[in-house]
N, C-alpha and C positions, 0 to 999 in steps of 0.2 A: 359646118362642121364634117367632116370626112364619118365621122362615127354617125351620127344624128342624120345623115344621107344613110345610111347604109341598112340602121334599125327600120327606116319606111320600106325596107324594100326586100327586105331579109328578116326570119325569124333570128333572135341571136340567142348563141348559147354563152354561156358563162365557163368559164372555168375559175377552178378555186384551189392556187398550188399555193400549200401550205411553207413559207418558209420558215418558221418556228411554231413551237406552242401558242397558242392564243389563248388559253384557260383565261391569262392574266394580261389584259391590254394595259393597264395603269404603268403609269411612265417612274421610272425609282424617285425618291426625294430626293433635294438637291440643295443645296443652301441658296439665299439669295445671293447674287454679286455681292462683293467689297466695298464698301464705303470710300469714295478715294478724295475726297475734296475739291473735286472737281465743277464744274457748271455744264459740262454737258463730256457724256461719253460713250461708248461704243466700243462690243465688241464682237466681231462674225467670222465667219469659216471662210475664208478667200476663195473657194472649189462651190460651197454651195449659196452663200452669199446668208446663211443661217445665222440668226443673229440673237448669240449667245446670252448680252447681256445690254442693258443699254440707263440713259439716262439721260431726257432732253436729246437726242439726236437728231430732232430737226429745228434745236436751238439757232438761231444765226448768230455764229461769231469771229471777231476778227482772226483771221488765221497766219498771223502772223508769218514766219519765214517759210510755215509749209505751202505757202506762196509757191517758192519755188519748185514746188512735184509739178505743178500745171508748168512753168518755165522750163520744166525739164522735158517735160510729155511734149509742149508742143514743138520744141528742140530737138525730143529726136523723131517725131514725124519728120520734120523740115528734112531732117538726115536719112531716113529708111526711104522718103518721097527723092531722094537726089537733090534737091533746093542747096543742101548744105554738104562739106563731108567734113569729118575728124579733126584730118589734117587739114585745114581751109586756117588761116594766121588771120586775126581779126585785128585791127589800128584801133589801140583803144581810145576811144571818147574823152574830151575834158568830163564829158558828165557823168561819164562810166567813175572816171578817176574821182571826181569828187563825190562820187555816194559816202551817205555818213552810215554810221552801225557796221555791223561786221564784213571782210572786207577780209580779200586775198591778195592785197597792196599791190595790184596793175599800176603802171604807170603812165600817163600820157602819151599816146603817140608809140606807144609799147605795140608792136606784135604778141600778139598769144593765141596759141591753137585752141580750136573749139574744143578737145578734147581737155585740155588742163583748164579752159573756163569751165568744164560742166563738173570737174574734179573736183576746182573752187566754190563755185558753187553748190556740189554736192556734200564735201567734205566740212569746207569750213563758214560755209552757208553765206558765202559772200556777194554780199549785196552789187559792190560792182561787177562782178561776173555776170552776174543776171542780167544787167544791164547792155553790157556788152554781148551778151549773148542775143537780147533782145532787139538792138539793134541789126546783129548783123543778119540774125533771120526776117527781119520783116522793115530792114534800116530805118526806123524811130520805134521806144516802149509804146508808143501812143499806139501804131499797127500793130505792133506785138500786143499788145492788149486785147484786141479784135480777136484774132487768133488765139486768146486764151480762152476767151468766152465762148465761143464759137467751138471749142472742144468741152469746154463746160457741157453747153446743150447737145452736144453729141454725146457725153457720159450720162445724160440725163441729170447730169449736176441741178436740177431746177431751183436751189435755195441759195446760189452762190450766185456772186457779181465780182471782177474783178476790175480793179484799178489800175492798178501797177505790178510790175514784175517783182517787187522784191518783197512785200508782206506788209512797207511801212503803210501807217497807219491814216485811213480812209475811214470816211460815214456811210461810203456809199462801196466798198472794200468786204465782205464777208463772205462765209461758206457755215457751212455744217458737217458736224461729224457725221452725219452717214452720207452727204457729198463727197468727204475727203475720204471716206471708206470707199467709194468706188472708184477716186481715181487713182490711190492708192493700190488699188485690184488690177486697173487699166494698166500701169507702168509693169506690175510686179509678171502681169499675162504678157502683153503686148510687145517690150520689152526686153528679157531677158537678160541677154547679151550687155546690156547698158543699168540695171537694177542692181546686180551682183555689183557694180560700184557704191552703194550705199552702207555694205560692208567694210568698206574700208575706214580703219582707224585714224589715220593720218595722213597729209598733204603736205609736202614740202613745194613753196613756189618763191621764187626771188629768196632762197635761203632761211627763210621762214617757214617752219612747221608750226602747223596747227591741228590739234586731235580733232573726230568726231566727237560734235557734241551728247549723239545720244551715247551716254555710260552704258546702255542697256549692250553693247557690242560687248564690254569687257564683263559683265557681270554676268550675262546668259548665253551661251553658246550656241541657242539656237536660234538665237535674232539674228538677222541677216539687213537690217533695216528699220526706219527708212529716213524719216527727219524731223529733227525739233524746230521750233517755236518761242517768238519770247517778244511782247515790245510791252509799255505799264499797259496797255487797253486790251490788250489779247488777254495780258498772263500768260505763263508756262504751258505748253505746249508740247504734243509728239505723238505721232504716227507709229507703229511698231511691230513690225511685223518678223514673225515666228514661224518654223519648221520642226516637228517632232513626229517621228513615226509615221511619213506619209502626210500628215494633218498640218496645212495651214493655216493660223489664225491671224489677222488683223485688228487692231484694237489702236483707238486714235480716243485721246485726251486733252481735254482743252477746258483750260481757264483754272488752271492752277496757280496757288499762290507761290510757292516757290522751286526749284531746280530738283531740289531732291523729292517732292510730291508727286510731278509728274513722272517721274522712273519710279519712285515705288509702287506710285497706280497704275503706271502702263505692265508692272510685271508684275502687281497681283490680281492684273487681270486676265493675261495669259496664261499664269499659274492655274486662276481657276478656270479657264476655258478649256484648259487640257487635261485637266484633271475630273470634273465632271463631264465629261464631253466628248463625243469620239464622231471621225467623219469613216464610212468605210461605201466601197462600192457594190451596189446592189446589181448591176446589171455590164458584163462587157460589152461596146461595139462593136455589131455584128457575131455576137455568140446568138445563139438559140436559145430561145428561152419557150417557144413551143413548134409541135409541128402539127399542122392542121389538112385535114381534104381540100384538093380544088378539083373542078369541073372542066368539062370540056380542055383539059390543058395537056400539053404533052406529059408530065410526072403528075402522077396523081396527090401527092405529098409539096409542101409547101412551110420553107422555117422562118418565124417570123422573128424578129428581132428588135432593137434598139440601136440606133445610127448612131450614137456617143456615149459615152459611158455616161453611167447613174450612177450619182453618188450620195449619198445622205446623210445629214450632221444630226443627232439625237443626242438625248443625256446618255451615258453609258449604263448600262445593264440592257438596253432597250431593244437592241434589235431581234436578240430571240422573242419577239414576239409579235414582231410584225408578220404580213400577210401581203400578197399580190394578189390578184382577182385581173384577170385577161377576158377584156371582151372580144370576143370576132365572130364576125357572121357565121352563119351556119352550111351558107349555101355560097360557093365563091367563084365564080366562074373566070376565065381568061379572057384574052391574058395578061398575064401579068408582069409588071418588069420593075425589077430590082429597086427600091429604096420607096416605091409603092406604097402609102400607109389603108393598111389591110383593117385595125382598131388599133385598142389603146389597153395599154394595163396601168393599175393602178396599184401601189402601196399603199397601204393601211396600219394604222395602229390601234386599234379597237375599232370604232368606230370612227375616226378624224383620218380623213385622206390624206395625204402628206403630199401628195407627188400625182399624176397622170402623164403618162409620156406615150406615143402615137406608137404604136406596133407597127414596120416594115417589112415588105419582104427581103430578103437575106438575098435572092437571086431573082432571075427571069424566069419566068413560066411560061413560055408562048402558047398559040392556040394549039393541040393536039390534030392529031390525021381527022380526016373524015370520018372517019371509021370510030375513032375515040368522041369525036363530037357528036355524033348520031345514038351512039351506045349510051354515053351519058344523059343525052336528051330524051330519051325511051326512061333511063332511070328515075332521072328527076322528077316528072309525070307521077309516078310511083310515090316519089319523098313529097 
């Protein structure tokens, strides 16, 4: 660690900068999350990954058609990498045409664009569309499943195994609420131009109009996605996401007994999260947090900040009790490059450390003139 290295070389000065009154650092009292009749659930802030509430979030369960989120994710990656294009016309195989379960009613031998297949899978949950996309991306569903599991590994979905592109039952096909929240977050953050399709309420193909099975899209205007799933083995599942006042939550509800239970449960989890928690930006990227003295440099002062926006999720009413502590070396000599880690800033609530972030130089500060270096060398002797 840079900070540990620095502390062996220089004395440390600790700058305590109070964000708010710290007389009482206790978090406000909040109720427990609602009971929703699910086998597993998780609600997290999509930006900070703060867990607002959960029930067995690491329980391995069949994900049913929520699987199609990974089918979409792999397809989006292929489009991003210019391996396929939205305008591509896909010849529908007999396997895709014969798929059981929910369908967009594509016909064998017909040519359908990748974009229409994506809409048929996202809005209508078409198993036939899922197979057609898998075959177009990887030439077969078998090879496509390998890409699905590779992507799951890259997203650190460590308790997930995919065996098909549709979510049809298989004993080795499973995931968890936690893993699926990672997948939903990846789609939202990496592919916003495609994520908007998950808010589409209905889609018409082959003169057949089908409505999105996520009825929260009609009930709650803040909800803009993301996917339902159901089989006899999985029960009724729903990943939903909503944004209110700049705060985005992801709710994963798995294994409810009825479609109504998954909708009501998801709505209850979202309302709970927004009601009792809030996310705020603590620091803006490249905004000066502290200004320190430097030695043997062209400028005697250096601005330090964080390289990325720092946001925190806490129970409502907690932010006025936060402290931030900045640790930087007492003696810093040049040259200093922009982005160089100089120390760190810690955000604390009482005695609990919430997050520690590196402090970086916000500008270059090269070596000073020979006179500046000689002068500072003498002054440092007396320091």
